[in-house]
N, C-alpha and C positions, 0 to 999 in steps of 0.2 A: 698844640694842635691847631690846624687851620680852621677858621670859623666860617669864612665865606666860601661859596661855590668856586669862585675864581682861585682862591688860595689853595683849596683842596686839589684842584686840577694842576696848579703849578707845582705842588708837592709831589703829585704822581709823576709829572713830567721830569722833575728833578731826580726822583728815585730811579726812573728808567734810564735817564741820561747818565747818571752816576754809575749804574751797573754796566752799561755799555762801555763807557770810557775806562772803567777799572779793568775790564777784560782786554781792551786794546792796549793799555799801558803794560799789562802782564805779557802780552804778545811781544812788545818791544823788549822788555827785560829778558824774556826767554830767548829771543833771537840773539841778544848780546851775550848771554851766558853760553849759548851754543858755540859762538865764535871763540870765546875765551877758553872753552873746554877743548876745542880743536887746537888752539894755540898751545895750551898746556900739554896736549898729547904729542906735540912736535910734528904733526902731519900738515905740512904746508899746503898741499893741494886741497885737502879737506877744509883747512882754515879759509882758503880763498873761496871755496864754494859756499861755506857758511857765511862768509862776509857778503857775498853777492846776495844771498837770500835775506840776510839781516838788513842790508841796505834798502832793499825793496820795502820791507816792513817798516823800517825807521822813517823812510821818506814818505810813505803813505800816511803814517800817523802824524808826521809833521804837517803834511798838507791839510789834514783834518783838524789840526790844532789840538791834538791830544797831548803831544809833547811840543815844546817850543822849538822853533827852527834852529836856534843856536845850540840847544841841547842835542838835537839830532846831528848837527854838523860836528859837534865836539866828539860825540860817541863814535861816529863813522871815522873821524880822523884818528882817534886814539887806537881804534881796532886796526885800521890800515897800517899805522905806524908799528904796532906790535907784530903784525904779520911780516912787515918789511924787516924788522929787527931779527926775525927768525933766520933769515938767509945768511 
């Protein structure tokens, strides 16, 4: 347990930040899953639309440093390659 006033405040801030970033990471994972689901369904136009939406979410979280920029680039690249392979 934090003993000083400053340490208690830092613990509160850390808890709030962790909750926010957990939700943001969840948004990224959900966006990726939605693209994979569309790819699995074999619907190319739906997969393209899901990829566009997921790209916005992934880039936004990479800009906020919730996920690493290389992680974001890797995910986008793999999803795009999977959609391209459908054709």
